[in-house]
C-alpha positions in Angstrom: 58.5 -67.9 18.7 57.5 -66.8 15.6 54.0 -67.5 15.8 54.0 -65.5 19.0 55.8 -62.5 17.3 53.2 -62.7 14.4 50.3 -62.8 17.1 51.7 -59.8 18.7 51.7 -58.0 15.4 47.8 -59.2 14.1 47.1 -57.8 17.6 49.1 -54.5 17.2 47.7 -53.7 13.7 44.0 -54.9 15.3 44.6 -52.5 18.4 45.9 -49.9 15.2 42.9 -50.7 13.3 40.4 -50.6 15.9 42.4 -46.8 17.4 42.1 -46.0 13.9 38.7 -46.4 13.5 37.6 -45.1 16.9 39.7 -41.5 16.3 37.4 -41.5 12.8 34.4 -42.0 14.4 34.5 -39.4 17.5 36.2 -36.8 14.7 33.3 -37.5 12.5 30.6 -37.2 15.2 32.4 -33.7 16.8 33.0 -32.5 13.2 29.1 -33.3 13.0 28.1 -31.7 16.2 30.2 -28.6 15.4 28.5 -28.1 12.1 25.1 -28.6 13.6 25.5 -26.3 16.6 26.7 -22.9 13.7 24.3 -24.2 11.4 21.6 -24.0 14.3 23.3 -20.0 15.7 22.9 -19.1 12.0 19.3 -20.0 12.1 18.9 -18.1 14.9 19.9 -14.7 13.6 18.6 -15.1 10.4 14.8 -15.7 12.2 15.8 -12.4 14.3 16.6 -10.6 11.1 13.1 -11.7 9.6 11.1 -11.1 12.9 12.6 -7.5 12.3 12.0 -6.9 9.2 8.5 -8.4 9.3 8.1 -5.7 11.9 9.5 -2.8 10.1 7.1 -3.8 7.3 4.4 -4.0 9.6 4.7 -0.6 10.8 5.6 1.1 6.8 2.5 -0.2 6.6 0.2 1.0 9.0 1.7 4.6 8.4 0.7 4.3 4.9 -2.6 2.8 6.0 -2.9 5.7 8.1 -2.5 8.0 5.3 -4.2 6.5 2.6 -7.5 7.1 5.2 -6.4 10.5 5.9 -6.8 11.1 2.3 -9.2 9.3 1.7 -11.0 11.5 4.2 -10.7 14.3 2.3 -11.9 13.6 -0.8 -15.2 12.1 1.7 -15.1 15.6 3.0 -14.6 17.4 -1.0 -17.1 15.6 -2.4 -19.7 16.4 0.5 -18.9 19.9 0.1 -19.3 19.9 -3.8 -22.5 18.2 -3.5 -23.8 20.6 -1.2 -22.8 23.3 -2.9 -24.7 21.9 -6.2 -27.9 21.3 -3.8 -28.0 24.9 -3.1 -27.1 26.0 -6.3 -30.2 24.1 -8.2 -32.3 25.3 -4.5 -31.4 28.8 -5.3 -32.4 28.2 -8.9 -36.6 27.6 -8.1 -37.3 30.9 -8.9 -35.8 31.6 -12.3 -38.3 31.0 -15.5 -38.4 27.4 -16.8 -37.2 28.3 -20.8 -36.6 30.9 -23.0 -38.3 33.8 -23.7 -39.7 33.5 -27.8 -39.9 37.2 -28.2 -36.5 37.4 -30.2 -36.3 41.2 -28.7 -37.5 41.6 -25.4 -39.3 45.0 -24.2 -36.1 45.7 -21.1 -32.5 44.5 -20.7 -33.9 42.8 -17.8 -36.1 41.3 -19.5 -33.5 38.7 -21.4 -33.7 34.6 -20.6 -30.3 33.5 -21.4 -28.0 35.9 -22.6 -26.3 36.4 -19.1 -25.6 33.9 -16.1 -28.0 35.5 -14.5 -30.3 35.5 -16.8 -30.5 31.6 -18.0 -33.3 29.3 -17.6 -33.1 27.1 -14.9 -32.6 24.2 -16.8 -29.7 25.1 -18.7 -28.6 26.8 -14.8 -29.0 23.3 -13.4 -27.1 21.9 -16.2 -24.2 24.2 -15.7 -24.2 23.5 -11.7 -24.4 20.5 -12.0 -21.3 20.2 -14.7 -19.5 22.1 -11.7 -19.9 19.8 -8.8 -19.4 16.8 -11.8 -16.1 18.7 -12.3 -15.5 19.6 -8.0 -16.0 15.9 -7.9 -13.6 15.1 -10.2 -11.2 17.6 -9.0 -11.1 15.8 -5.9 -10.1 12.3 -6.8 -7.6 13.4 -8.8 -6.5 15.1 -5.3 -6.7 12.2 -3.5 -5.3 9.7 -6.4 -2.0 12.0 -7.3 -1.4 12.8 -3.1 -1.4 8.4 -2.6 0.6 8.0 -5.1 2.9 10.9 -3.8 3.0 9.3 -0.5 3.3 5.5 -2.1 6.5 7.1 -4.2 8.2 8.2 -1.2 7.6 5.5 1.0 10.5 3.4 -1.3 
């Protein structure tokens, strides 16, 4: 009888260990699944946020590029205007004398070459026209650079 009682205790203990092991395994796998589901849900949310941020950045880049293209067109037009104005000025200087008069005392005030803007010799007038054209080109470059800087600093 004692042997039978001992066998029941051993069998009961074994059954208890099996039940405990099964419940541990079941809880472990269930917890693993819950954690995996939470992870997957968080990852989906993160990917959606990342796609929204990427599309927003792409749209902002498009807007900035359109503004930059407009600035470059305006600069190009200003440089073309300065070049055409310079060409017209140089063309209008064709009738001017090539050099200053060697006579220190001209016969009349209209014979003085080089004293006023209207009396400049052709090389001097061409130089000044070229200098003005260079200044206009630099001004266009500066304006484009400043405008681009303002666009970028306002975009932040």
